[in-house]
N, C-alpha and C positions, 0 to 999 in steps of 0.2 A: 353471218354470211351475207346478210343485207349491206351492211357496212363495206364488207370486202369488195363486194361487186358495184358499191355505189349506187344501190337501188334504194332511193329515197321513197318510192311507192311501199317497200316494205318495212324500212327501218321505223318508221313511225307506229304502225300498228305493231310489230314485235317489241319495241320498247315499252309501249302501253300494257302489253300482255305481262312481260317480265316484271314491270314495276308492279302490277297489281297482285303478282304471284309473290314478290317480295313481301309486300304490305301484308297479305293474308298470312304470312309466316312470321309477321312482327318484326320484320327488318326494315323499320320506316326510314332511317337515314339512307340506306342503301336505295331505297325506291325514290325516295327524294332526289337523290344524286342522279338516278337515272332518267329521271324526268326533266330535270335541268339540262342535262347534258345533251337531250336530243329534243328539247321543246320547239327550237327554231326550225326544225327540220319536218315538223307537222303543219299539214294543211288544214283548210277551214273545215274539212270533212271530219276531222278528229278532234276539233275544238271543244266538243261537250264532253268527250270521253276523257280529255286532258284536263279541263276544269272540275269534272268530277272528282276525278283521282287525286288531284291537286289538294282539293278542299277535303277530300276523305282523310289524306295523309294529315293535314293541319289539324283535324278534330282528334284525330287518334294519337296525336303526339301532344295534344295538350295545349295547343298554341292559340289561345283564344283570341289574342291580338291579331295575329295573322289571319286566322279564319275569318274575323271580321272585316279585314281589308279585303281579303279575296272576294267575300260576298259583296260588298259594296261595290267593288269593279264588276262583277257579273251581274248586279242589279242595273247598273248602269247601261250596260250592253244587251240587256235581255231584249228579245223581239217576240212579240205573240205569234209571229209567223213561224217561229222556230218549229221544228218537228222532232219527236223522239226525245224530249227533256225531261223525262220522268225520273231519272236517276239523279240528274242535277239538281231539278227542283227539290228533291227529296232531302239532300244533303245540304243544299242551301237554307232550306227550313230549318234543319236540325241546327246548324251552325247560328241561324238567327234566334231560335228559341233558346240555345245555351247562352246568347248574350242578352237574353230578356227582351228581345224584340218581336214581340208577339204580332203587332201589327204588320210589319213587314214579312213576316212568315204567313200570314193571312193572305196578302197580297199575291206572294209566289203561289199559294194554293189556288187563288182565283185565276191566275195566269195559266197554271197548269190545266185546271178544268176547261180553260177556253180552247186549248189545243188538244186536248185528249180525244183520241180516236174513237175510244169506246166510252159508253156511258158510265161502266163500273171499272174504269181504270184501277189497276192495283196500286199503282203509285199514288194517285190521288187518293185512293182510301187509305194508305199508310200516312200520308202528309196530314189528312183530316183527323186521323188517330192521334197522331203527334200533338197536334194542337188540342185536341179535346184533353189528352193527358195534361198539358201544360195548364188548361183551364179547370183542371180537377172533374171533369165530365167522364167518370169512369165507365158508364154503361155505353154511352156513344163510342168511347176510345175501343172498348172491348169489342163492338159490334164492326166498326171500321177494320180494326187490326185483324180480326178473325176472318174477315171477308177477304182481306189482301193475303193472308196466310194461306186460305184454301185455295185462291187462284194459283200462287206459286207451288203449292204442292202438286196440284193437278197438271201444271206446266212442268214440273221437274226441276225447277229452279230453286235448289236446296239451300243455296245461300240467302237468296231472298227470303225464302220460307222461314229460315232461321232466324234472320233479323226481325221479322215480324212477330214471330213467338217470343223473342225476349222483350219487345215491347208490349206484346199481350201480356206476359207474364208481369211486367211493371203495373199495369192497369188493374190485373187481378189482386196482385198483392196491395194496392193502394186502396181496392174496394174491400179488402178483408178475406179475399179467397186466395189463401195460403196453398190449400191443396191443389186448386187450378194452376196458381203460378208455378208451382213445383213441377206439374206434369208438362207444362209448356217448355220449363227450362231444361228439364231431363231431355225432352225432344230436340231442343236445340243443342244441348251438349253432346248428345250421341251423334247428331248430324257433324257437328264440328270435329269430333275425334275421327270419323270416317273419312271426311274431307281432308283432313291435315290441316285445318284452318287454325293455326296456332293463336293467332291474334284473337279470333272470335271466340274461341275456347277459353281464353282467359278472361274476356268479357264476361261470359255466360258463367263461369265460376265465381267471379265477383259478385254477381247477382245472387248467386245460390248463397254465398256467404253472407251478403247482407240481410238475407231471410233467415240466416241462422240454419241453414239447411246442408247436408252433406254434400260433397261433390264428387264422390267416387261412384260412379254409376256403371252397370253392366254393359258389356259389349255384345254386339250381335254373335259373334264368335262364341263367347260365353253361353249365351242362350241356346245355340245351335247344339252345342257340346252336352248341355243339360238335356234337351229334348231328345237326343239320340240316346240318353241313358234313363230316360223317365221311367223305365219299368226295371231298372236295374238298382236296387237300393245301395248296394255298395259303393258302385260308381257314382251315384247321384249325391251321395253324402259327401264325397271329395270334391264337388263342385264348388267354384269360389261364390257361386249363388246362394250358398249356405249363409252368407254373411250378409244378406239382405234385411236392412232394418225393420221390415214388417213381418218377419218370420216370428211366430211364437216361439217362446223358450220352453212351452211345456210339451213339445212333441218333438219327435227325432227329427235331425236334419233332412234325411232322405222323404221321410212323410210329409213335413211342411213343406218343402220345396215342390214336391209333387203336387199337392194340394194346391199351392200358389199358381204353379204353372198351369194347371188345367184351369183354375178359375178365371186366369187372365186371358187365357185363349178364348174361353167362352164369352168373355167381355168383347174382346176384339172382333170375334164372329159375329157380334150383334151391333157393331158400330153402324152408323149411317153411312160413312163412307164406304162405297161399293168396293173399291179396291184393297181397303185394309180388312173389310169384312169377309171377304173371298180368301184372304191371306189367312185368316182366322180358322175359316172352315178348313182349309188345306192343312194347317198344323193339327187341327184337331181329327180329321180323319187319319193324317199320316202318321203322327206319333202317339197322339193318346189312345185313339179306338184302333189304330193299326188294321185299317180296312184293306190294306194291299200295298202293292209296290208302287212307286212313283208313277208308272205308265198308268196303272189302274186308277188312281187318285186323280189323274190328270183327265182320264176319260170320263170318271164318275162326274167331275165337276164342269165338263166340257171346256177344257182347257187345252190350246196347244202346248207343245213341251216347252218352247221359248217362254210362253205366258205362265207356266207351271212354275218354272225356276224363277221367273220375277217376282210370283206371288210368295215363294218360299222364301227369298231372300227378305222381301219386304216384310214377311211374318216375323222373322228373326228380328228385324229392327224395330218393328212397333211394339213387340214384346220387351225388348230392351229398354223402350223408351217408357214404357208403363209399368214396369216393376219397379220397386222402391229402392232406394240408395243402399249402397253397400256400407257397412259399419266399419270400423279399423280393424276388428278381432281376425285372427286367423281361424279358419275353420277345423275343428276337431272330429275325429271319427265318431261315428255312433257308439 
């Protein structure tokens, strides 16, 4: 529509949005063609977003030489007075580190810190985590990447949070914490599935495979259905969740799944994160203890109806993230 009406004001932003969506779907050639077609119509106010997406596409396509040239051009034109460069600085540092240029990546980190508006800038923390990973400083990487992930989670930026969790899993795995890495990757994979982020999902599955871990994880919808049948043994035994790899083979499907769901809900209710803990208490009161209707549970927990539903959906999501991977066997009735 912007092209048809000759509106240059809207053509650029629309092009960037479509190209970013194509990239998320793994359609990298189409995204690159879209940018090349409309790059000349984008003003200086869109330059940061254009440079970020171009470099992101080059990295995802595995174009090391092209990425290096793009970074050099960006380094030459970098000005410390730039505002809002976090995403671009992060992807620049990623490209530099992939090319073995640690010192240049550290320069980018210094520039970003100089222009960050907040002391605890999430992009600066991630960039520092990337550098710590490259240096083999696992604990520093875990601290910085964990801080960045918590920020994006609280802000509701799930794509940024998911990226941090994949990097955090890399640090945990390198430090020997395979269980922690698995949990972070499960969270990231669940997020990618729900957002339809095909390319990111592919990357997360590759990390799981590198760790020798299953890649088939529960969905929030499967968790919801299991919770609705948690006191109905016959129905619960038919849940896809009976394929969870952590279930004991010495007990019935229904009993084992009931026990695991109940224990995991208790774990979630005890989390430090207030939102997730509240979601865990809601699941326990509503599904496990059956203390009343949704209205009564909302009143009991001092929640408005909209907040109740947000916590309910978050509860399904966090439970799906924390449950074990599904194995390849089909469930059989008790």
